[in-house]
C-alpha positions in Angstrom: -14.6 4.1 6.1 -11.9 4.2 8.8 -9.2 2.9 6.6 -10.1 5.4 3.9 -9.9 8.1 6.6 -6.7 7.0 8.1 -5.0 6.5 4.8 -6.1 10.2 3.8 -5.0 11.4 7.0 -1.5 9.5 6.7 -0.9 11.0 3.2 -1.7 14.5 4.5 0.9 13.8 7.2 3.4 12.6 4.8 2.9 15.7 2.6 3.2 17.8 5.8 6.5 16.2 6.6 7.8 16.7 3.3 6.8 20.3 3.3 8.2 20.6 6.8 11.7 19.0 5.4 11.7 21.7 2.8 11.4 24.3 5.2 14.0 23.0 7.4 16.4 23.1 4.5 15.4 26.6 3.7 15.9 27.7 7.4 19.4 26.2 7.3 20.4 27.8 4.0 19.1 31.1 5.5 21.2 30.5 8.5 24.1 29.5 6.6 23.8 32.5 4.2 23.6 34.9 7.0 26.6 33.5 9.0 29.0 33.2 6.2 27.9 35.8 3.6 26.3 38.4 5.6 28.4 37.9 8.9 25.1 38.3 10.3 23.5 35.1 11.8 19.5 35.2 11.9 18.9 33.9 15.6 15.4 32.6 14.3 16.6 30.2 11.8 18.2 27.6 14.3 15.2 27.9 16.5 12.7 27.4 13.4 14.7 24.4 12.1 14.7 22.6 15.6 10.8 23.2 16.0 10.4 21.8 12.5 12.5 18.7 13.1 10.2 17.9 15.9 7.0 18.0 13.8 8.5 16.0 11.0 9.8 13.4 13.0 6.6 13.0 15.1 4.5 12.9 11.9 6.8 10.3 10.3 6.5 8.2 13.5 2.6 8.2 13.3 2.8 7.3 9.5 5.6 4.7 10.3 3.1 3.0 12.8 0.3 2.9 10.2 2.2 1.9 7.3 4.2 -0.7 9.6 7.4 1.1 9.0 8.5 0.6 12.2 11.2 -1.7 13.6 9.1 -5.0 14.5 9.7 -8.3 15.7 8.7 -10.5 12.5 11.9 -12.4 12.7 10.8 -13.9 16.1 7.1 -14.0 15.0 7.9 -16.6 12.1 9.0 -18.9 14.7 5.6 -19.3 16.4 2.3 -21.1 15.0 0.2 -19.0 13.1 -2.7 -18.5 15.9 -0.3 -17.5 18.6 1.3 -15.1 16.1 -1.8 -13.3 15.1 -2.5 -12.9 19.0 1.0 -11.5 19.6 0.4 -9.1 16.6 -2.8 -8.1 18.2 -1.5 -7.6 21.6 1.4 -5.4 20.1 -0.9 -3.3 18.4 -2.8 -2.7 21.5 0.2 -2.0 23.3 1.1 0.6 20.7 -2.1 2.2 20.9 -1.8 2.4 24.8 1.8 4.2 24.1 0.0 6.7 21.7 -2.8 7.4 24.1 -0.2 8.2 26.7 1.9 10.3 24.2 -1.2 12.1 23.3 -2.2 12.9 27.1 1.2 13.9 28.2 2.0 16.0 25.4 -1.0 17.8 25.5 -0.5 18.1 29.3 3.0 19.6 28.5 1.9 21.9 25.6 -0.8 23.3 28.1 1.9 23.6 31.1 4.1 25.9 29.1 1.8 27.5 26.6 2.4 31.0 28.5 5.9 31.0 27.9 7.6 32.1 24.8 10.4 30.7 22.6 12.6 34.0 22.7 14.0 34.1 19.2 10.7 33.1 17.4 8.2 34.8 19.9 5.8 32.1 19.9 4.4 29.7 22.5 6.8 27.3 24.0 4.0 24.9 23.9 4.3 24.4 20.2 7.2 22.3 21.1 5.1 19.7 22.7 2.0 19.9 20.3 3.7 17.3 18.0 3.9 14.8 20.4 0.4 15.2 21.3 -0.9 15.1 17.7 1.5 12.0 17.0 0.2 10.1 19.9 -3.4 10.6 18.9 -2.8 9.4 15.5 -0.6 6.5 16.5 -3.9 5.6 18.8 -6.0 6.0 15.7 -3.7 4.0 13.4 -3.4 1.3 15.9 -7.1 1.1 16.2 -7.2 0.6 12.6 -4.7 -2.2 12.5 -6.7 -4.1 15.4 -10.0 -3.9 13.4 -8.2 -4.9 10.3 -6.7 -8.0 11.8 -9.8 -8.8 13.7 -11.5 -8.9 10.2 -8.7 -10.7 8.6 -7.5 -8.0 6.4 -4.3 -5.9 5.8 -3.7 -2.1 6.3 -2.6 -0.8 3.0 0.4 1.6 3.4 -0.5 5.4 2.6 2.2 5.7 0.2 0.5 3.0 -2.4 
C-alpha cells in the first residue's frame, strides 16, 4: 500500500514539475515580450519564474530520491560483497531519510519565520520560497522509508515513470 501511495505521489510531483516548467517558460516569454516588444518589463515575471524554479527543483529532487535518479556510489558498491553492499545501501537510505527530515523541519521553520514578509513584486508571502524545501524534505523522508521497507523485504522500488 505504501508503494502504491508513493508511486502515485511521485507521479503527481512529476506532473506538477512539468506544469511548473511550462509556467516558467510562459513567465520568461512574458518578460522577454514585455522588455523587447512593449519596452515595459513586467516586474512580476522574473520573481514568479524564480519562485517556480524552487518548486520544480525540489519536487524533482524528491522524485529523484524515490526513483533512484540521484547520484549514487554504485561504482564503489560493486566492489564489496553482496551482504555488505545491502547493509551499506540500507545505511544510505537511512541517512537520506535523516537529511529529508532535517530539510522538512528547517524548511518549515524558515517558511514560518518569514511568513509575515511579502515578496514585493508578487505580493505573496516570502514564506512560499521555503515551502518547497519543507515539502521536498517530507517527500524525501517518505520515499526513503519506502526504500528501507522494500530493501528489508528484498524488493525493488519501481520508478514512478514506468
